[in-house]
SESE-817222 format. One record per residue (C-alpha): residue number from 1; residue in three letters; y negated, x negated, z negated. Coordinates in Angstrom, 1 decimal. Layout:
residues N
<site NUM, "Ala", <Y, X, Z>>
...
This chain:
residues 489
<site 1, "Met", <-0.1, -0.1, 0.0>>
<site 2, "Ser", <-3.4, -1.3, 1.0>>
<site 3, "Ala", <-5.9, -2.4, -2.0>>
<site 4, "Ile", <-7.9, 0.6, -3.2>>
<site 5, "Pro", <-11.5, -0.1, -3.1>>
<site 6, "Glu", <-13.3, 0.4, -6.5>>
<site 7, "Ile", <-16.5, 2.8, -6.4>>
<site 8, "Pro", <-18.2, 2.0, -9.8>>
<site 9, "Gly", <-19.8, 5.1, -11.3>>
<site 10, "Asp", <-19.0, 7.7, -8.7>>
<site 11, "Ser", <-17.0, 10.9, -9.0>>
<site 12, "Gly", <-13.8, 11.9, -7.6>>
<site 13, "Lys", <-15.2, 14.3, -5.3>>
<site 14, "Trp", <-17.5, 11.7, -4.2>>
<site 15, "Arg", <-14.5, 9.4, -3.3>>
<site 16, "Gln", <-12.8, 12.0, -1.4>>
<site 17, "Phe", <-15.9, 12.6, 0.4>>
<site 18, "Ile", <-16.0, 8.7, 1.6>>
<site 19, "Ala", <-12.3, 9.0, 2.7>>
<site 20, "Thr", <-12.9, 12.5, 4.7>>
<site 21, "Ile", <-16.1, 11.0, 6.4>>
<site 22, "Leu", <-14.2, 7.8, 7.5>>
<site 23, "Met", <-11.3, 9.4, 8.8>>
<site 24, "Asn", <-13.5, 12.0, 10.6>>
<site 25, "Leu", <-14.9, 9.0, 12.6>>
<site 26, "Ala", <-11.8, 9.1, 14.5>>
<site 27, "Val", <-12.7, 12.9, 15.1>>
<site 28, "Leu", <-15.9, 11.8, 16.2>>
<site 29, "Gly", <-14.8, 9.1, 18.6>>
<site 30, "Cys", <-12.4, 11.7, 20.2>>
<site 31, "Gly", <-15.8, 14.0, 20.7>>
<site 32, "Val", <-17.3, 11.0, 22.4>>
<site 33, "Ser", <-14.4, 10.6, 24.9>>
<site 34, "Met", <-14.7, 14.4, 25.5>>
<site 35, "Gly", <-18.5, 14.1, 26.1>>
<site 36, "Trp", <-18.1, 11.4, 28.5>>
<site 37, "Asn", <-16.9, 13.4, 31.3>>
<site 38, "Ser", <-20.1, 15.3, 31.8>>
<site 39, "Pro", <-22.5, 12.6, 32.3>>
<site 40, "Met", <-20.1, 10.2, 34.0>>
<site 41, "Ile", <-18.7, 12.5, 36.8>>
<site 42, "Pro", <-21.9, 12.5, 38.7>>
<site 43, "His", <-21.8, 8.8, 38.6>>
<site 44, "Leu", <-18.4, 8.6, 39.8>>
<site 45, "Gln", <-19.2, 10.9, 42.7>>
<site 46, "Ser", <-22.3, 8.9, 43.7>>
<site 47, "Asp", <-22.5, 6.3, 46.7>>
<site 48, "Asp", <-22.9, 3.7, 44.2>>
<site 49, "Thr", <-19.9, 4.5, 42.2>>
<site 50, "Pro", <-19.0, 2.1, 39.5>>
<site 51, "Val", <-15.3, 2.3, 39.9>>
<site 52, "Gly", <-13.7, 1.7, 43.4>>
<site 53, "Ser", <-15.5, 1.6, 46.8>>
<site 54, "Ser", <-16.1, 5.1, 47.5>>
<site 55, "Pro", <-17.0, 8.2, 45.6>>
<site 56, "Met", <-14.4, 10.0, 44.0>>
<site 57, "Thr", <-13.3, 13.3, 45.4>>
<site 58, "Asp", <-13.5, 16.7, 43.7>>
<site 59, "Asp", <-9.8, 16.6, 43.4>>
<site 60, "Gln", <-9.8, 13.2, 41.8>>
<site 61, "Val", <-12.5, 14.4, 39.3>>
<site 62, "Ser", <-10.6, 17.6, 38.4>>
<site 63, "Trp", <-7.7, 15.3, 37.4>>
<site 64, "Leu", <-9.8, 13.0, 35.4>>
<site 65, "Thr", <-11.0, 16.0, 33.4>>
<site 66, "Ser", <-7.7, 17.8, 32.9>>
<site 67, "Ala", <-5.9, 14.7, 32.0>>
<site 68, "Met", <-7.2, 15.0, 28.5>>
<site 69, "Pro", <-5.6, 18.4, 27.8>>
<site 70, "Leu", <-2.6, 17.1, 29.6>>
<site 71, "Gly", <-2.4, 14.1, 27.4>>
<site 72, "Ala", <-2.8, 16.2, 24.3>>
<site 73, "Leu", <-0.1, 18.7, 25.4>>
<site 74, "Ile", <2.2, 16.0, 26.0>>
<site 75, "Val", <1.8, 14.2, 22.7>>
<site 76, "Leu", <1.5, 17.4, 20.5>>
<site 77, "Pro", <5.2, 17.8, 20.0>>
<site 78, "Phe", <5.6, 14.3, 18.5>>
<site 79, "Cys", <2.6, 14.8, 16.0>>
<site 80, "Ser", <4.5, 16.4, 13.0>>
<site 81, "Gly", <7.2, 13.9, 13.2>>
<site 82, "Met", <4.7, 10.9, 13.2>>
<site 83, "Ala", <3.0, 12.2, 10.3>>
<site 84, "Glu", <6.0, 12.9, 8.4>>
<site 85, "His", <7.9, 9.4, 9.4>>
<site 86, "Phe", <4.9, 7.1, 9.1>>
<site 87, "Gly", <2.8, 9.0, 6.7>>
<site 88, "Arg", <-0.6, 10.7, 6.9>>
<site 89, "Lys", <-2.5, 7.3, 6.4>>
<site 90, "Ile", <-0.8, 5.3, 9.1>>
<site 91, "Thr", <-0.8, 8.2, 11.7>>
<site 92, "Thr", <-4.6, 8.7, 11.2>>
<site 93, "Cys", <-5.0, 5.1, 11.9>>
<site 94, "Phe", <-2.7, 5.5, 15.0>>
<site 95, "Val", <-5.5, 7.6, 16.7>>
<site 96, "Ala", <-7.8, 4.6, 17.0>>
<site 97, "Ala", <-5.3, 3.0, 19.3>>
<site 98, "Pro", <-5.1, 5.2, 22.2>>
<site 99, "Leu", <-9.1, 5.4, 22.0>>
<site 100, "Val", <-9.5, 1.6, 22.2>>
<site 101, "Val", <-7.0, 1.4, 25.0>>
<site 102, "Cys", <-8.9, 4.1, 26.8>>
<site 103, "Trp", <-12.3, 2.3, 26.6>>
<site 104, "Val", <-11.0, -0.8, 27.5>>
<site 105, "Leu", <-9.2, 0.5, 30.6>>
<site 106, "Thr", <-12.5, 2.1, 31.3>>
<site 107, "Ile", <-14.6, -1.0, 31.0>>
<site 108, "Phe", <-12.2, -2.8, 33.4>>
<site 109, "Ala", <-11.1, 0.2, 35.7>>
<site 110, "Thr", <-11.3, -0.9, 39.4>>
<site 111, "Asn", <-9.7, 2.4, 40.7>>
<site 112, "Phe", <-9.0, 6.0, 39.9>>
<site 113, "Thr", <-5.9, 5.1, 38.3>>
<site 114, "Tyr", <-7.2, 3.2, 35.4>>
<site 115, "Leu", <-9.6, 6.0, 34.7>>
<site 116, "Leu", <-6.7, 8.6, 35.1>>
<site 117, "Phe", <-4.6, 6.8, 32.4>>
<site 118, "Ala", <-7.6, 6.2, 30.1>>
<site 119, "Arg", <-8.4, 10.0, 30.1>>
<site 120, "Phe", <-4.7, 10.6, 29.2>>
<site 121, "Leu", <-4.8, 8.5, 26.3>>
<site 122, "Ala", <-8.1, 9.9, 25.1>>
<site 123, "Gly", <-6.4, 13.4, 25.1>>
<site 124, "Ser", <-3.4, 12.0, 23.2>>
<site 125, "Ala", <-6.0, 10.7, 20.6>>
<site 126, "Cys", <-7.5, 14.1, 20.3>>
<site 127, "Ala", <-4.1, 15.9, 19.8>>
<site 128, "Leu", <-3.0, 13.3, 17.0>>
<site 129, "Gly", <-6.7, 13.5, 15.2>>
<site 130, "Phe", <-6.8, 17.2, 15.4>>
<site 131, "Phe", <-3.1, 17.4, 13.8>>
<site 132, "Val", <-3.3, 14.8, 11.1>>
<site 133, "Val", <-6.8, 14.5, 10.0>>
<site 134, "Pro", <-7.1, 18.1, 8.4>>
<site 135, "Ile", <-3.6, 17.4, 6.8>>
<site 136, "Tyr", <-5.0, 14.3, 5.1>>
<site 137, "Val", <-8.1, 16.3, 4.1>>
<site 138, "Thr", <-6.2, 18.8, 2.5>>
<site 139, "Glu", <-3.9, 16.7, 0.8>>
<site 140, "Ile", <-6.5, 14.5, -0.9>>
<site 141, "Ser", <-9.1, 17.1, -1.9>>
<site 142, "Glu", <-9.4, 19.2, -4.8>>
<site 143, "Ala", <-9.4, 23.0, -4.2>>
<site 144, "Ser", <-13.1, 23.5, -5.0>>
<site 145, "Val", <-14.5, 21.2, -2.1>>
<site 146, "Arg", <-11.3, 21.5, 0.4>>
<site 147, "Gly", <-12.9, 24.0, 2.5>>
<site 148, "Leu", <-16.3, 22.4, 2.7>>
<site 149, "Phe", <-14.3, 19.1, 3.7>>
<site 150, "Gly", <-12.2, 20.5, 6.1>>
<site 151, "Ser", <-14.9, 22.0, 8.1>>
<site 152, "Leu", <-16.4, 18.6, 8.8>>
<site 153, "Leu", <-13.7, 18.1, 11.5>>
<site 154, "Leu", <-15.1, 20.7, 14.1>>
<site 155, "Phe", <-18.5, 19.7, 13.3>>
<site 156, "Ser", <-17.7, 15.7, 13.7>>
<site 157, "Phe", <-16.1, 16.8, 17.2>>
<site 158, "Arg", <-19.2, 18.8, 18.2>>
<site 159, "Ile", <-21.3, 15.7, 17.2>>
<site 160, "Gly", <-19.2, 13.4, 19.1>>
<site 161, "Ile", <-19.8, 15.6, 22.4>>
<site 162, "Val", <-23.3, 15.5, 21.8>>
<site 163, "Val", <-23.3, 11.7, 21.1>>
<site 164, "Gly", <-21.3, 11.4, 24.4>>
<site 165, "Tyr", <-23.9, 13.1, 26.4>>
<site 166, "Val", <-26.7, 11.0, 24.8>>
<site 167, "Leu", <-25.0, 7.9, 25.7>>
<site 168, "Gly", <-24.2, 8.9, 29.2>>
<site 169, "Ala", <-28.0, 9.8, 29.7>>
<site 170, "Val", <-29.6, 6.5, 28.5>>
<site 171, "Leu", <-26.7, 3.8, 29.2>>
<site 172, "Ser", <-24.8, 2.5, 32.0>>
<site 173, "Tyr", <-21.3, 3.5, 32.9>>
<site 174, "Arg", <-19.9, 0.2, 31.2>>
<site 175, "Met", <-22.3, 0.1, 28.4>>
<site 176, "Phe", <-21.3, 3.7, 27.4>>
<site 177, "Ala", <-17.7, 2.6, 27.5>>
<site 178, "Phe", <-18.6, -0.6, 25.1>>
<site 179, "Cys", <-20.3, 1.9, 22.5>>
<site 180, "Gly", <-17.4, 4.4, 22.7>>
<site 181, "Leu", <-15.0, 1.5, 21.7>>
<site 182, "Val", <-17.1, 0.7, 18.6>>
<site 183, "Ile", <-16.3, 4.0, 17.0>>
<site 184, "Pro", <-12.7, 3.4, 16.6>>
<site 185, "Ala", <-13.1, 0.0, 15.8>>
<site 186, "Ile", <-15.4, 0.9, 13.0>>
<site 187, "Phe", <-13.1, 3.6, 11.8>>
<site 188, "Leu", <-9.9, 1.5, 11.7>>
<site 189, "Gly", <-11.7, -1.4, 9.9>>
<site 190, "Ser", <-12.9, 1.0, 7.1>>
<site 191, "Phe", <-10.3, 3.6, 6.8>>
<site 192, "Val", <-7.5, 1.0, 6.5>>
<site 193, "Phe", <-8.5, 0.6, 2.8>>
<site 194, "Met", <-8.0, 4.2, 1.9>>
<site 195, "Pro", <-4.7, 5.2, 0.0>>
<site 196, "Glu", <-1.9, 7.4, 1.3>>
<site 197, "Thr", <-2.1, 11.0, 0.4>>
<site 198, "Pro", <-0.3, 11.7, -3.3>>
<site 199, "Ile", <1.3, 14.9, -1.7>>
<site 200, "Tyr", <3.2, 12.7, 0.9>>
<site 201, "Leu", <4.1, 9.8, -1.5>>
<site 202, "Val", <5.7, 12.7, -3.6>>
<site 203, "Arg", <7.7, 14.0, -0.6>>
<site 204, "Lys", <8.9, 10.4, -0.1>>
<site 205, "Gly", <9.8, 10.1, -3.8>>
<site 206, "Lys", <7.1, 7.3, -4.6>>
<site 207, "Ile", <5.9, 9.0, -7.7>>
<site 208, "Ala", <4.4, 5.5, -8.9>>
<site 209, "Glu", <2.2, 5.4, -5.8>>
<site 210, "Ala", <1.4, 8.8, -5.6>>
<site 211, "Lys", <0.0, 8.5, -9.4>>
<site 212, "Arg", <-2.0, 5.5, -8.2>>
<site 213, "Ser", <-3.5, 7.6, -5.3>>
<site 214, "Leu", <-4.3, 10.5, -7.7>>
<site 215, "Met", <-5.9, 8.1, -10.1>>
<site 216, "Trp", <-8.3, 6.9, -7.3>>
<site 217, "Tyr", <-9.0, 10.3, -5.9>>
<site 218, "Arg", <-9.5, 12.1, -9.3>>
<site 219, "Lys", <-11.4, 8.9, -10.8>>
<site 220, "Glu", <-8.9, 7.9, -13.2>>
<site 221, "Asn", <-8.8, 10.9, -15.1>>
<site 222, "Lys", <-5.1, 11.0, -16.6>>
<site 223, "Pro", <-4.9, 14.3, -17.9>>
<site 224, "Ile", <-5.9, 15.9, -14.7>>
<site 225, "Val", <-3.7, 13.4, -12.7>>
<site 226, "Glu", <-0.8, 14.1, -15.0>>
<site 227, "Asp", <-0.8, 17.7, -14.7>>
<site 228, "Glu", <-1.6, 17.7, -11.0>>
<site 229, "Leu", <1.4, 15.1, -10.4>>
<site 230, "Arg", <3.7, 17.5, -12.0>>
<site 231, "Gly", <2.5, 20.4, -10.1>>
<site 232, "Leu", <3.2, 18.3, -7.0>>
<site 233, "Gln", <6.8, 17.5, -8.0>>
<site 234, "Ser", <7.5, 21.1, -8.8>>
<site 235, "Leu", <6.2, 22.3, -5.3>>
<site 236, "Asn", <8.1, 19.6, -3.4>>
<site 237, "Lys", <11.3, 20.7, -5.3>>
<site 238, "Glu", <10.5, 24.6, -4.3>>
<site 239, "Ser", <9.9, 23.4, -0.5>>
<site 240, "Leu", <12.9, 21.4, -0.4>>
<site 241, "Asp", <15.2, 24.5, -1.9>>
<site 242, "Asp", <13.5, 26.8, 0.6>>
<site 243, "Ser", <13.5, 24.5, 3.5>>
<site 244, "Asp", <15.3, 26.8, 6.4>>
<site 245, "Ser", <14.6, 25.5, 10.1>>
<site 246, "Val", <12.4, 28.0, 12.2>>
<site 247, "Gly", <12.7, 28.3, 15.7>>
<site 248, "Phe", <11.1, 30.1, 18.6>>
<site 249, "Arg", <13.0, 33.4, 18.4>>
<site 250, "Asp", <11.5, 33.6, 14.6>>
<site 251, "Leu", <8.3, 34.4, 16.4>>
<site 252, "Phe", <9.9, 37.7, 17.3>>
<site 253, "Arg", <11.9, 38.3, 14.1>>
<site 254, "Asp", <9.9, 41.4, 12.9>>
<site 255, "Pro", <7.0, 43.6, 14.8>>
<site 256, "Gly", <4.4, 41.9, 12.4>>
<site 257, "Thr", <5.1, 38.4, 13.5>>
<site 258, "Thr", <5.4, 39.7, 17.0>>
<site 259, "Arg", <2.0, 41.1, 16.9>>
<site 260, "Ala", <0.5, 38.2, 15.1>>
<site 261, "Phe", <2.0, 35.8, 17.8>>
<site 262, "Ile", <0.3, 38.1, 20.6>>
<site 263, "Ile", <-3.1, 38.1, 18.8>>
<site 264, "Cys", <-3.2, 34.3, 18.5>>
<site 265, "Val", <-2.1, 33.5, 22.0>>
<site 266, "Gly", <-4.6, 36.2, 23.1>>
<site 267, "Leu", <-7.4, 34.8, 21.2>>
<site 268, "Val", <-6.5, 31.0, 21.6>>
<site 269, "Thr", <-6.2, 31.5, 25.4>>
<site 270, "Gly", <-9.2, 33.7, 25.4>>
<site 271, "Gln", <-11.2, 30.5, 24.3>>
<site 272, "Glu", <-10.1, 29.1, 27.6>>
<site 273, "Leu", <-11.0, 32.4, 29.7>>
<site 274, "Ser", <-14.6, 32.2, 28.3>>
<site 275, "Gly", <-14.9, 28.8, 30.1>>
<site 276, "Ile", <-15.3, 26.4, 27.0>>
<site 277, "Ser", <-13.3, 23.6, 28.4>>
<site 278, "Pro", <-15.3, 23.4, 32.1>>
<site 279, "Met", <-18.5, 24.0, 30.3>>
<site 280, "Leu", <-18.0, 20.8, 28.0>>
<site 281, "Ser", <-16.5, 18.5, 31.0>>
<site 282, "Tyr", <-18.7, 19.5, 33.8>>
<site 283, "Thr", <-22.0, 20.2, 32.1>>
<site 284, "Ala", <-24.1, 18.1, 33.9>>
<site 285, "Ser", <-22.5, 19.2, 37.3>>
<site 286, "Val", <-23.0, 22.6, 36.8>>
<site 287, "Phe", <-26.8, 22.0, 36.3>>
<site 288, "Thr", <-26.9, 19.5, 39.2>>
<site 289, "Gly", <-25.3, 22.5, 41.1>>
<site 290, "Ala", <-27.7, 25.0, 40.0>>
<site 291, "Asn", <-30.7, 22.7, 40.8>>
<site 292, "Ile", <-32.7, 23.1, 37.6>>
<site 293, "Ser", <-36.1, 21.5, 37.0>>
<site 294, "Met", <-34.8, 19.6, 34.0>>
<site 295, "Ser", <-32.6, 16.4, 34.3>>
<site 296, "Ala", <-29.0, 17.7, 34.3>>
<site 297, "Asn", <-28.0, 15.3, 31.5>>
<site 298, "His", <-31.0, 16.2, 29.2>>
<site 299, "Ala", <-29.7, 19.9, 29.7>>
<site 300, "Ala", <-26.4, 19.1, 28.7>>
<site 301, "Ile", <-27.5, 17.4, 25.7>>
<site 302, "Val", <-29.5, 20.8, 24.9>>
<site 303, "Val", <-26.4, 22.9, 25.4>>
<site 304, "Gly", <-24.5, 20.4, 23.3>>
<site 305, "Gly", <-27.1, 20.2, 20.5>>
<site 306, "Val", <-27.0, 23.9, 20.0>>
<site 307, "Gln", <-23.3, 24.4, 19.7>>
<site 308, "Leu", <-24.0, 22.6, 16.0>>
<site 309, "Leu", <-26.3, 25.6, 15.2>>
<site 310, "Gly", <-23.5, 28.1, 16.3>>
<site 311, "Cys", <-21.0, 26.2, 14.1>>
<site 312, "Trp", <-23.4, 26.2, 11.2>>
<site 313, "Leu", <-24.0, 30.1, 11.7>>
<site 314, "Ser", <-20.5, 30.9, 12.0>>
<site 315, "Ser", <-19.6, 29.3, 8.7>>
<site 316, "Val", <-22.5, 31.2, 6.9>>
<site 317, "Leu", <-21.7, 34.7, 8.7>>
<site 318, "Met", <-17.9, 34.6, 8.8>>
<site 319, "Asp", <-17.3, 36.6, 5.5>>
<site 320, "Arg", <-20.5, 38.5, 5.8>>
<site 321, "Leu", <-20.0, 40.1, 9.1>>
<site 322, "Gly", <-16.1, 40.0, 9.3>>
<site 323, "Arg", <-13.9, 38.4, 12.2>>
<site 324, "Arg", <-14.0, 41.5, 14.8>>
<site 325, "Lys", <-17.8, 41.7, 14.7>>
<site 326, "Leu", <-18.3, 38.0, 15.3>>
<site 327, "Leu", <-16.1, 38.2, 18.0>>
<site 328, "Phe", <-17.6, 41.4, 19.5>>
<site 329, "Ile", <-21.2, 39.7, 19.2>>
<site 330, "Ser", <-19.6, 36.6, 20.6>>
<site 331, "Cys", <-17.9, 38.1, 23.8>>
<site 332, "Val", <-20.8, 40.3, 24.7>>
<site 333, "Ser", <-23.2, 37.5, 24.3>>
<site 334, "Met", <-21.1, 35.2, 26.4>>
<site 335, "Ala", <-20.6, 37.9, 29.3>>
<site 336, "Val", <-24.5, 38.4, 29.4>>
<site 337, "Cys", <-25.0, 34.6, 29.4>>
<site 338, "His", <-22.4, 34.2, 32.3>>
<site 339, "Gly", <-23.6, 37.0, 34.2>>
<site 340, "Ala", <-27.3, 35.7, 34.1>>
<site 341, "Phe", <-26.2, 32.4, 35.5>>
<site 342, "Gly", <-24.0, 34.2, 38.0>>
<site 343, "Ile", <-26.8, 36.5, 39.3>>
<site 344, "Phe", <-29.1, 33.5, 39.1>>
<site 345, "Ser", <-26.9, 31.4, 41.5>>
<site 346, "Leu", <-26.3, 34.5, 43.4>>
<site 347, "Val", <-30.2, 35.1, 44.3>>
<site 348, "Lys", <-30.7, 31.4, 44.8>>
<site 349, "Ser", <-27.8, 31.5, 47.4>>
<site 350, "Tyr", <-29.9, 33.7, 49.4>>
<site 351, "Asp", <-32.9, 31.0, 49.6>>
<site 352, "Tyr", <-35.0, 33.3, 47.6>>
<site 353, "Asp", <-37.5, 31.2, 45.4>>
<site 354, "Val", <-36.2, 31.1, 41.8>>
<site 355, "Ser", <-38.6, 28.3, 40.6>>
<site 356, "Ser", <-40.6, 30.6, 38.2>>
<site 357, "Val", <-37.1, 31.3, 36.5>>
<site 358, "Ser", <-35.6, 27.8, 36.7>>
<site 359, "Trp", <-35.0, 27.9, 32.8>>
<site 360, "Ile", <-32.4, 30.6, 33.2>>
<site 361, "Pro", <-29.5, 28.3, 33.5>>
<site 362, "Val", <-30.2, 26.1, 30.6>>
<site 363, "Met", <-31.1, 29.1, 28.6>>
<site 364, "Ala", <-27.9, 31.0, 29.5>>
<site 365, "Leu", <-25.6, 27.9, 28.9>>
<site 366, "Ser", <-27.4, 27.1, 25.7>>
<site 367, "Thr", <-27.1, 30.8, 24.2>>
<site 368, "Tyr", <-23.5, 30.5, 25.5>>
<site 369, "Gly", <-22.9, 27.4, 23.4>>
<site 370, "Ile", <-24.2, 29.0, 20.3>>
<site 371, "Met", <-22.3, 32.3, 20.8>>
<site 372, "Tyr", <-18.9, 30.5, 21.8>>
<site 373, "Ser", <-19.5, 28.4, 18.1>>
<site 374, "Leu", <-20.4, 31.7, 16.3>>
<site 375, "Gly", <-17.4, 33.6, 17.2>>
<site 376, "Met", <-14.9, 32.5, 19.9>>
<site 377, "Gly", <-14.5, 29.0, 18.6>>
<site 378, "Pro", <-13.7, 29.4, 15.0>>
<site 379, "Val", <-12.6, 32.8, 14.7>>
<site 380, "Pro", <-9.1, 32.5, 16.5>>
<site 381, "Phe", <-8.4, 29.7, 13.8>>
<site 382, "Val", <-9.2, 31.8, 10.9>>
<site 383, "Val", <-7.3, 34.6, 12.2>>
<site 384, "Met", <-4.2, 32.4, 12.8>>
<site 385, "Ser", <-4.2, 31.3, 9.4>>
<site 386, "Glu", <-4.1, 35.1, 8.2>>
<site 387, "Val", <-1.5, 36.7, 10.3>>
<site 388, "Phe", <1.4, 34.5, 10.0>>
<site 389, "Ala", <3.8, 34.2, 6.7>>
<site 390, "Ala", <3.7, 31.1, 5.4>>
<site 391, "Asp", <7.3, 29.8, 6.4>>
<site 392, "Ile", <6.6, 30.3, 10.1>>
<site 393, "Met", <2.9, 29.3, 10.1>>
<site 394, "Ser", <3.5, 25.6, 11.0>>
<site 395, "Phe", <5.6, 26.5, 14.0>>
<site 396, "Ala", <3.5, 29.2, 15.1>>
<site 397, "Ser", <0.4, 27.3, 15.0>>
<site 398, "Ser", <1.9, 24.4, 17.2>>
<site 399, "Val", <3.3, 27.0, 19.9>>
<site 400, "Val", <-0.1, 28.5, 19.9>>
<site 401, "Phe", <-2.2, 25.2, 20.1>>
<site 402, "Ala", <0.3, 23.9, 22.9>>
<site 403, "Met", <-0.5, 27.1, 24.8>>
<site 404, "Gly", <-4.2, 26.5, 24.2>>
<site 405, "Trp", <-4.2, 23.0, 25.6>>
<site 406, "Ala", <-1.9, 24.2, 28.6>>
<site 407, "Cys", <-4.8, 26.5, 29.3>>
<site 408, "Ser", <-7.6, 23.7, 29.0>>
<site 409, "Phe", <-5.7, 21.9, 31.3>>
<site 410, "Leu", <-5.5, 24.6, 34.1>>
<site 411, "Gly", <-9.3, 25.4, 33.3>>
<site 412, "Thr", <-10.5, 22.0, 33.7>>
<site 413, "Lys", <-8.3, 21.1, 36.7>>
<site 414, "Phe", <-9.0, 24.1, 39.0>>
<site 415, "Phe", <-12.7, 24.7, 38.0>>
<site 416, "Pro", <-14.1, 22.4, 41.0>>
<site 417, "Gln", <-11.5, 24.4, 43.3>>
<site 418, "Ile", <-12.8, 27.8, 41.9>>
<site 419, "Ile", <-16.5, 26.8, 42.5>>
<site 420, "Ser", <-15.7, 25.6, 46.0>>
<site 421, "Thr", <-13.9, 28.9, 46.7>>
<site 422, "Leu", <-16.1, 31.3, 45.0>>
<site 423, "Gly", <-19.4, 29.5, 44.6>>
<site 424, "Phe", <-21.2, 29.2, 41.3>>
<site 425, "His", <-22.3, 33.0, 41.4>>
<site 426, "Gly", <-18.7, 33.9, 41.9>>
<site 427, "Cys", <-17.1, 31.7, 39.3>>
<site 428, "Phe", <-19.8, 32.8, 36.4>>
<site 429, "Leu", <-19.5, 36.4, 37.2>>
<site 430, "Leu", <-15.6, 35.9, 36.9>>
<site 431, "Leu", <-16.2, 34.3, 33.6>>
<site 432, "Ala", <-18.4, 37.2, 32.5>>
<site 433, "Phe", <-15.8, 39.5, 33.3>>
<site 434, "Met", <-13.0, 37.4, 31.3>>
<site 435, "Cys", <-15.4, 37.6, 28.3>>
<site 436, "Leu", <-15.4, 41.5, 28.6>>
<site 437, "Tyr", <-11.7, 41.5, 29.0>>
<site 438, "Ile", <-11.4, 39.4, 25.5>>
<site 439, "Leu", <-13.8, 42.2, 23.8>>
<site 440, "Val", <-11.3, 45.0, 25.0>>
<site 441, "Phe", <-8.3, 42.8, 23.7>>
<site 442, "Thr", <-9.9, 42.3, 20.2>>
<site 443, "Tyr", <-11.0, 46.0, 20.1>>
<site 444, "Phe", <-7.6, 47.3, 20.5>>
<site 445, "Leu", <-5.3, 44.5, 19.0>>
<site 446, "Val", <-7.2, 42.2, 16.5>>
<site 447, "Pro", <-7.4, 43.6, 13.0>>
<site 448, "Glu", <-10.1, 42.9, 10.8>>
<site 449, "Thr", <-9.1, 40.3, 8.2>>
<site 450, "Lys", <-12.1, 39.6, 6.2>>
<site 451, "Gly", <-11.6, 39.7, 2.4>>
<site 452, "Arg", <-8.0, 40.7, 2.5>>
<site 453, "Ser", <-4.9, 39.1, 1.3>>
<site 454, "Val", <-2.3, 37.8, 3.6>>
<site 455, "Glu", <0.4, 40.5, 2.2>>
<site 456, "Ser", <-1.8, 43.2, 3.3>>
<site 457, "Ile", <-2.5, 41.8, 6.6>>
<site 458, "Leu", <1.3, 41.4, 7.5>>
<site 459, "Lys", <1.9, 44.8, 6.2>>
<site 460, "Glu", <-0.6, 46.2, 8.4>>
<site 461, "Leu", <0.8, 44.3, 11.3>>
<site 462, "Asn", <4.1, 45.6, 10.6>>
<site 463, "Asp", <3.4, 49.0, 9.8>>
<site 464, "Gly", <1.0, 49.3, 12.8>>
<site 465, "Lys", <-1.5, 51.3, 10.6>>
<site 466, "Lys", <-5.0, 50.3, 9.9>>
<site 467, "Arg", <-5.9, 49.5, 6.4>>
<site 468, "Lys", <-8.2, 51.8, 4.5>>
<site 469, "Lys", <-9.2, 49.7, 1.7>>
<site 470, "Lys", <-10.5, 46.3, 1.1>>
<site 471, "Asp", <-8.7, 43.7, -1.0>>
<site 472, "Pro", <-11.1, 42.4, -3.7>>
<site 473, "Phe", <-10.6, 38.7, -3.1>>
<site 474, "Pro", <-12.3, 37.2, -0.1>>
<site 475, "Glu", <-11.8, 33.5, 0.7>>
<site 476, "Ala", <-14.4, 31.0, 2.1>>
<site 477, "Ala", <-14.2, 30.9, 5.8>>
<site 478, "Val", <-14.4, 27.2, 5.9>>
<site 479, "Glu", <-11.2, 27.3, 3.7>>
<site 480, "Met", <-9.2, 29.3, 6.2>>
<site 481, "Ile", <-10.3, 27.4, 9.2>>
<site 482, "Thr", <-9.0, 24.3, 7.4>>
<site 483, "Lys", <-5.6, 26.0, 6.8>>
<site 484, "Ser", <-5.5, 27.1, 10.2>>
<site 485, "Ile", <-5.0, 23.8, 11.5>>
<site 486, "Asn", <-3.3, 21.9, 8.7>>
<site 487, "Arg", <-0.6, 24.1, 7.6>>
<site 488, "Thr", <2.4, 21.9, 9.2>>
<site 489, "Asp", <5.6, 21.3, 7.0>>
């Protein structure tokens, strides 16, 4: 075990916060790799392309952007085994390896193949990071701060995307890659000194090391550590006694689980149908095609920045308005935004003068970013944590996430072809229609889960009846977002 650094005079929560910030540097690095696509694609398709001797074709670009979700999809099935075999800490450190290789390949790339493999590695890092970082946060944090610390994952990823947009706007192709290389290096050099999670150590029978880890994360408070260690040992024994294997057919073992699976698949695929992956990967290209007065890269930075506002609003409103209302507001607003962009592009295609309303594309996609982050982004993960029984949560979440990555691959791969076939106006009007479809799906199939126990939700899903009375124990939205990602074994 690595030497654990001493932090004189700090509280246990402060130590947990430091570990959380350090491990989320890996997620921030993944966000930067995602943000690379938008500003670099126009460079790669220009006459003075930094890679190769000729501009990349639309088909090559579509493979570059879709290689990330494809890499994530292929690596995802191995994440659980890695976290269990190597441990949470070492697996988290592994996130840095594909990111480092990704940026090295990007720096020295001489043709399309180098970049394709680099993007694939970036996607594998994203899958690994999104899987193991929430587990680590959950297993080291006290209950009072677990939700807050868990919410930093999505926030860090969004910040990374914005950082990528900014770097792409002000730096050259290779300088961007050098800066991207620095982030995983800093993460690895600092996080390696953090201790393994006590829960994992207890699972492996390393009680002395688990106690040492708890002593550091709980600031040497021996009574608390002893009590928590006994609780972890008891929970570990119960989980071993109840560890029945779960398979795909268990997703259809009863009406409630089947309905829950349909709901979660519908919502997660709905995220992609709303256009989020193409919007993140092709932001600058979309603005260039719209021929707006503002710089395409600067407009992309605005769109990325306002999504951070949406993330904050979601955490504030999740338990005030409820899941369904947030989804309704989000879907309707996204449909209006896509519709406005589509109508603007349609009018422009007929050579009408749209200079007086050239602000519409930036306003539409900025509002789309806020509204997606308000509802369609976080709510599916919250709902996922509430509609599955504990014994099937891990397996069901893995299947749903895999389908989400698959849809992300399809969306980014075929977005240029859809633009080429339907035009910007046709593509965005289609996205508007898809947002309305998600609205209808939500209205008829997604139950309101705000302030309800898991037992009452499962009962409604099994009985097919709407619940009439609220359960009096609402949970914090950020806690539920964390649980939606980190329930694994």
